C-alpha positions as CSV (number, residue, x, y, z in Angstrom):
1,M,0.0,0.0,0.0
2,I,1.2,3.5,-0.9
3,S,0.0,6.4,1.3
4,P,-0.2,10.0,0.2
5,P,2.9,12.0,1.3
6,L,1.3,13.6,4.3
7,E,4.6,13.9,6.2
8,Q,5.2,17.0,4.0
9,P,3.9,20.4,5.0
10,V,0.3,20.9,4.1
11,L,-1.3,24.0,2.7
12,P,-5.2,23.7,2.9
13,T,-7.5,25.7,0.6
14,G,-11.1,25.6,-0.5
15,T,-13.9,24.0,1.5
16,D,-13.3,23.4,5.2
17,R,-12.0,19.9,5.8
18,L,-14.5,19.2,8.5
19,L,-17.4,20.2,6.3
20,A,-16.4,18.7,2.9
21,G,-17.5,15.3,1.6
22,G,-14.0,14.6,0.2
23,R,-10.6,15.9,-0.3
24,L,-7.9,16.4,-3.0
25,T,-4.3,16.1,-2.0
26,I,-2.0,17.7,-4.6
27,D,1.7,16.8,-4.4
28,L,3.6,19.7,-5.8
29,D,6.9,17.9,-5.5
30,A,5.6,15.1,-7.7
31,L,4.4,17.6,-10.2
32,V,7.8,19.3,-10.3
33,D,9.5,15.9,-10.6
34,N,7.3,15.1,-13.6
35,W,8.1,18.4,-15.3
36,K,11.8,17.8,-14.8
37,A,11.5,14.3,-16.3
38,L,9.6,15.6,-19.3
39,N,12.0,18.5,-19.6
40,A,14.9,16.0,-19.8
41,R,13.1,14.1,-22.5
42,S,12.6,17.3,-24.4
43,R,16.3,18.0,-24.9
44,P,17.8,19.6,-26.9
45,G,14.6,21.6,-26.6
46,R,12.8,22.4,-23.3
47,A,9.5,21.8,-21.8
48,A,6.8,24.4,-21.2
49,A,3.7,23.5,-19.1
50,V,0.1,23.5,-20.1
51,V,-2.0,24.9,-17.2
52,K,-5.3,25.4,-18.8
53,A,-8.5,24.4,-17.0
54,D,-7.1,25.7,-13.7
55,A,-4.0,23.6,-14.2
56,Y,-6.1,20.5,-15.0
57,G,-8.1,21.1,-11.8
58,C,-5.0,21.4,-9.6
59,G,-5.0,25.1,-9.2
60,I,-3.1,27.7,-11.2
61,T,-2.2,29.7,-8.1
62,Q,-0.3,26.8,-6.6
63,V,1.0,24.9,-9.6
64,V,2.5,27.8,-11.6
65,P,4.8,29.1,-8.9
66,A,6.0,25.6,-8.1
67,L,6.9,25.0,-11.8
68,F,8.4,28.4,-12.3
69,A,10.7,27.9,-9.3
70,A,11.8,24.7,-10.9
71,G,12.8,26.4,-14.1
72,C,9.7,26.3,-16.3
73,D,9.3,29.8,-17.9
74,S,6.7,29.2,-20.5
75,F,3.0,28.3,-19.9
76,F,0.1,27.6,-22.1
77,V,-3.5,28.4,-21.2
78,A,-6.8,28.2,-23.1
79,L,-8.3,31.5,-22.2
80,P,-7.0,35.0,-21.5
81,E,-8.7,34.9,-18.1
82,E,-6.4,32.0,-17.2
83,G,-3.5,33.9,-18.6
84,L,-4.1,36.8,-16.3
85,R,-4.1,34.4,-13.3
86,V,-0.8,33.0,-14.4
87,R,0.6,36.5,-14.8
88,D,-0.4,37.3,-11.2
89,V,1.8,34.5,-9.8
90,A,4.5,34.4,-12.5
91,P,5.3,38.0,-13.5
92,R,8.3,37.1,-15.7
93,A,6.8,34.0,-17.5
94,R,5.9,33.7,-21.1
95,I,2.2,33.0,-21.4
96,F,0.6,31.7,-24.6
97,V,-3.1,31.7,-25.0
98,L,-4.4,28.8,-27.2
99,N,-8.0,29.5,-27.9
100,G,-7.7,32.3,-30.4
101,L,-8.1,36.1,-30.2
102,F,-11.3,38.0,-30.1
103,D,-11.1,41.7,-31.1
104,D,-12.6,42.9,-27.8
105,A,-10.2,40.8,-25.8
106,A,-7.1,42.2,-27.4
107,P,-6.5,45.0,-24.8
108,A,-6.2,42.4,-22.1
109,F,-3.5,40.6,-24.0
110,T,-1.4,43.7,-24.6
111,D,-1.8,45.0,-21.0
112,A,-0.7,41.7,-19.5
113,D,1.8,40.7,-22.1
114,L,-0.1,37.6,-23.0
115,I,1.0,36.0,-26.3
116,P,-2.0,35.0,-28.5
117,V,-1.8,31.8,-30.6
118,L,-3.1,33.0,-33.9
119,G,-4.8,30.5,-36.2
120,S,-6.7,32.5,-38.9
121,D,-6.2,35.5,-41.1
122,H,-8.8,37.4,-39.1
123,E,-6.9,36.8,-35.8
124,I,-3.6,37.9,-37.5
125,A,-5.3,41.1,-38.7
126,T,-6.8,41.7,-35.2
127,W,-3.3,41.4,-33.6
128,A,-1.8,43.6,-36.3
129,K,-4.3,46.3,-35.3
130,H,-4.0,45.9,-31.5
131,G,-0.7,44.2,-30.8
132,R,1.7,47.0,-31.5
133,R,4.3,44.5,-32.7
134,K,4.2,42.5,-29.5
135,P,5.0,38.8,-29.9
136,C,2.5,36.2,-31.1
137,A,2.5,32.5,-32.0
138,I,1.2,31.0,-35.2
139,H,-0.8,27.8,-35.2
140,V,-0.8,25.7,-38.3
141,D,-3.2,22.8,-38.7
142,T,-1.4,19.7,-39.9
143,G,-4.3,17.4,-40.0
144,M,-6.5,17.7,-36.9
145,N,-9.0,20.1,-38.5
146,R,-9.5,22.0,-35.3
147,L,-7.6,25.3,-35.0
148,G,-4.9,26.8,-37.2
149,L,-4.0,28.1,-40.6
150,T,-3.8,25.6,-43.4
151,P,-0.2,24.7,-44.4
152,D,-0.5,26.8,-47.6
153,E,-1.8,29.7,-45.6
154,A,1.0,29.4,-43.1
155,I,3.7,29.3,-45.8
156,A,2.2,32.3,-47.6
157,F,2.1,34.2,-44.2
158,A,5.7,33.3,-43.5
159,E,6.8,34.8,-46.9
160,N,5.0,38.1,-46.1
161,A,5.0,38.2,-42.3
162,K,5.4,42.0,-41.8
163,S,2.2,42.8,-39.9
164,V,2.9,40.8,-36.7
165,R,5.9,39.4,-34.9
166,P,5.6,35.7,-34.5
167,V,8.0,34.1,-31.9
168,L,6.6,30.5,-32.1
169,L,5.2,28.2,-34.7
170,M,3.1,25.4,-33.4
171,S,0.8,22.5,-34.4
172,H,-1.0,19.8,-32.5
173,L,-0.8,16.0,-32.9
174,A,-4.1,14.2,-33.4
175,C,-2.9,10.7,-32.6
176,G,0.2,11.2,-30.4
177,D,-1.1,8.9,-27.8
178,T,-1.2,6.1,-30.4
179,P,2.4,5.7,-31.5
180,E,1.7,3.2,-34.2
181,S,-0.6,5.6,-36.0
182,G,0.6,6.8,-39.4
183,M,-1.0,10.1,-38.8
184,N,1.9,11.1,-36.5
185,R,4.6,10.9,-39.3
186,Q,2.2,12.6,-41.7
187,Q,1.7,15.5,-39.4
188,L,5.4,15.7,-38.7
189,S,6.3,15.9,-42.4
190,I,3.8,18.7,-43.0
191,F,5.1,20.6,-39.9
192,Q,8.7,20.3,-41.0
193,K,7.8,21.7,-44.4
194,V,6.0,24.7,-42.9
195,R,8.7,25.2,-40.3
196,A,11.3,25.6,-43.1
197,A,9.4,28.6,-44.3
198,F,9.5,30.4,-41.0
199,G,13.3,30.6,-40.4
200,E,14.7,30.8,-36.9
201,I,11.7,31.3,-34.7
202,E,10.9,28.6,-32.1
203,S,8.7,25.7,-33.0
204,S,6.5,23.3,-31.0
205,L,4.7,20.1,-32.0
206,A,4.8,17.7,-29.1
207,N,2.2,17.5,-26.4
208,S,2.6,15.0,-23.5
209,A,2.2,12.1,-25.9
210,G,4.4,13.6,-28.6
211,I,7.3,13.8,-26.1
212,F,7.3,10.0,-26.0
213,L,7.3,9.6,-29.8
214,G,11.0,10.4,-30.1
215,S,13.5,13.1,-30.9
216,D,12.0,13.9,-34.3
217,Y,8.9,15.4,-32.6
218,I,10.7,17.5,-30.0
219,F,11.8,20.7,-31.8
220,D,12.4,23.7,-29.5
221,L,9.5,23.6,-27.1
222,T,7.3,20.8,-25.9
223,R,3.9,21.3,-24.3
224,P,3.2,18.6,-21.7
225,G,-0.2,18.7,-20.1
226,I,-1.8,15.5,-18.7
227,A,1.6,13.8,-18.0
228,L,2.6,16.7,-15.7
229,Y,-0.3,15.8,-13.5
230,G,0.4,12.1,-13.4
231,G,-1.8,10.9,-16.2
232,E,-1.0,8.6,-19.1
233,G,0.7,10.3,-22.0
234,V,0.5,7.1,-24.2
235,S,-2.4,4.7,-24.4
236,G,-1.6,1.1,-23.4
237,A,1.9,1.8,-22.2
238,A,3.4,1.8,-18.7
239,N,3.0,5.2,-17.2
240,P,6.4,6.6,-15.9
241,M,4.9,9.7,-14.3
242,K,4.4,10.1,-10.6
243,P,0.8,10.4,-9.3
244,V,0.2,14.1,-8.4
245,V,-3.5,14.1,-7.3
246,T,-5.0,11.9,-4.6
247,A,-8.8,12.1,-4.5
248,E,-10.6,10.7,-1.5
249,T,-14.2,10.5,-0.4
250,R,-15.5,10.4,3.1
251,I,-17.6,7.5,4.5
252,V,-21.0,8.6,5.7
253,Q,-22.3,5.3,6.9
254,I,-21.4,1.6,6.9
255,R,-24.4,-0.7,6.6
256,H,-25.1,-4.4,6.2
257,A,-27.2,-6.0,3.5
258,A,-28.2,-9.6,3.0
259,K,-27.5,-11.8,0.0
260,G,-30.3,-11.4,-2.6
261,E,-31.1,-7.8,-1.6
262,T,-30.6,-5.0,-4.1
263,A,-28.5,-1.9,-3.9
264,G,-29.1,1.6,-5.3
265,Y,-31.4,3.3,-7.8
266,G,-33.2,1.0,-10.2
267,A,-32.3,-2.0,-7.9
268,A,-29.5,-2.2,-10.4
269,M,-27.3,-4.6,-8.4
270,T,-28.5,-7.8,-6.7
271,L,-26.1,-8.7,-4.0
272,A,-24.4,-12.1,-4.4
273,R,-23.4,-12.4,-0.8
274,D,-24.0,-10.8,2.6
275,T,-22.4,-7.4,2.1
276,R,-21.0,-4.5,4.0
277,I,-21.6,-1.3,2.2
278,A,-19.7,2.0,2.7
279,V,-21.9,4.8,1.6
280,C,-19.6,7.8,0.7
281,S,-20.2,11.5,0.2
282,T,-19.2,11.8,-3.4
283,G,-21.3,11.7,-6.6
284,Y,-21.5,12.9,-10.1
285,A,-22.1,16.5,-8.8
286,D,-18.5,16.2,-7.6
287,G,-17.3,15.0,-11.0
288,Y,-17.2,11.3,-10.0
289,L,-18.8,10.2,-13.2
290,R,-22.1,8.2,-13.1
291,S,-20.7,6.0,-15.9
292,A,-18.1,4.6,-13.4
293,S,-21.0,2.9,-11.6
294,G,-20.7,-0.8,-10.7
295,S,-24.0,-1.6,-12.4
296,G,-27.1,0.0,-13.9
297,V,-25.4,2.1,-16.7
298,P,-25.2,1.2,-20.4
299,L,-21.4,1.1,-20.3
300,R,-21.3,-2.0,-18.1
301,T,-22.4,-4.1,-21.1
302,A,-19.2,-3.1,-22.8
303,V,-16.8,-2.7,-19.8
304,T,-17.6,-5.4,-17.3
305,E,-16.3,-3.6,-14.1
306,G,-17.0,-0.2,-12.7
307,A,-14.5,1.8,-10.7
308,H,-12.7,0.8,-7.5
309,G,-11.6,2.7,-4.4
310,F,-8.9,1.8,-1.9
311,I,-9.0,1.7,1.9
312,A,-7.1,-0.2,4.6
313,G,-4.9,-1.9,2.1
314,R,-7.8,-3.3,-0.1
315,R,-9.3,-2.4,-3.4
316,V,-13.1,-2.0,-3.0
317,P,-15.5,-2.0,-5.9
318,V,-18.2,0.6,-6.5
319,I,-21.6,-1.1,-6.3
320,G,-24.9,0.0,-7.7
321,R,-25.2,3.4,-9.4
322,I,-23.2,6.5,-8.6
323,T,-25.7,9.1,-7.7
324,M,-25.6,12.9,-7.4
325,D,-24.1,13.1,-4.0
326,L,-23.4,9.5,-2.9
327,T,-21.4,6.5,-4.0
328,S,-21.4,3.0,-2.4
329,F,-18.4,0.7,-2.1
330,D,-18.4,-3.0,-1.2
331,V,-16.1,-3.2,1.9
332,T,-17.1,-6.7,2.9
333,D,-13.4,-7.9,2.6
334,V,-12.1,-5.1,4.7
335,P,-11.8,-6.0,8.4
336,E,-14.7,-4.4,10.3
337,D,-12.4,-2.8,12.9
338,A,-10.2,-1.2,10.1
339,I,-12.7,1.4,8.9
340,K,-15.5,3.6,10.3
341,A,-17.8,6.5,9.4
342,G,-15.7,9.6,8.7
343,D,-12.8,7.7,7.2
344,H,-11.7,8.4,3.6
345,I,-11.7,6.0,0.7
346,E,-9.2,6.8,-2.1
347,L,-10.9,7.3,-5.5
348,F,-7.6,7.6,-7.4
349,G,-4.1,8.4,-6.5
350,P,-1.0,6.3,-5.6
351,N,-3.1,3.1,-5.2
352,I,-5.8,3.5,-7.8
353,A,-4.6,4.9,-11.1
354,L,-6.4,7.9,-12.4
355,D,-6.6,6.4,-15.9
356,D,-8.0,3.1,-14.6
357,V,-10.9,4.9,-13.1
358,A,-11.3,6.9,-16.3
359,R,-11.4,3.6,-18.4
360,A,-14.0,2.2,-16.0
361,A,-16.1,5.3,-16.8
362,G,-15.5,5.0,-20.5
363,T,-13.5,8.2,-20.7
364,I,-10.0,9.6,-20.3
365,G,-8.1,10.9,-17.3
366,Y,-8.3,14.5,-18.6
367,E,-12.1,14.6,-18.0
368,L,-12.0,13.0,-14.6
369,L,-9.1,15.2,-13.4
370,T,-10.5,18.5,-14.6
371,G,-14.0,17.8,-13.3
372,L,-13.5,16.3,-9.9
373,G,-13.7,17.9,-6.5
374,R,-15.7,21.1,-6.9
375,R,-17.1,20.6,-3.4
376,Y,-13.9,19.0,-2.0
377,H,-11.4,20.3,0.6
378,R,-8.1,20.8,-1.3
379,R,-4.7,20.6,0.3
380,Y,-1.2,20.9,-1.2
381,V,1.9,19.2,0.0
382,G,5.5,20.1,-1.0
383,G,6.4,22.8,-3.5
384,V,7.0,26.5,-2.9
385,G,5.1,28.8,-0.6
386,V,4.0,26.0,1.7
387,A,4.5,26.8,5.4
């Protein structure tokens, strides 16, 4: 059994620990170690950090200073609002904003020295009008058909780039987490062709998954996201990253039910044995997805098992349906004197992998991590600024 690193100093935030139904423990030292490992894999380039969605639910205010102190000086966010929050805690950082540029938002970019990632002629024209020759990035779409100039548009821009001052050329891999996909080499080839037209500015192609594809994908700057926070960068491969977030739910009641009785909404589960049930104060309103239920959801016909928790050295399965505020676990195999109401069951962390829970819910770790714990007590261990 691995326990969260609670011997380190703890900085609590958010909901009062005595009033919350669960808690998130975020290990900033593990986060920094993950960034250092990804930075080493990014040589001769270097690693930035993607901190959009409030640093994947871990908190921009705490995550960014820890990474900046470790040597990370470039950050990527989705929205200018997030960029302003990064600027507050990292005044000297480079901050790239991924989700385009609206004309009425341009003053916020210029005032806070945010770097827009431009992906259309309209955005380029907007920055030319407002940016006063401040730096920008150019996004080229190499096959994902999401954001970005077409390759031909990007090359034409590079040949006549007088209106704005790009400092970075970037694209995004569609299938980086599937190394065997031919799409990766196809996108790499297109990106190399466009890059040749841009001269000496920095370039960036690799996200978390791309870092593990090999040196051809590294270029000058990588953009790790999920791997920083302990999630899988590559599907189906051993995950070398340290777990960063431990999510735990609090036991409300432990009850006994007889073999043949049913549990939960829809009487979705018929108990195959006399069962001890730990009913816990977490549900889909907290981001613990209903699709992770042990029974009674359509996904269970495709994926046989729901999610598991961990307590007192044992994995314990979710039983019945996850509801808005409550989830039940089968704790029959846990010694009765080992747990009680008020104790915490790990939902994911060092003993239950984030991505295993996500797979049980038919989704990816990104969704689970960014959505969990809105009503939770949050505490940080390690890192900078923790007293």
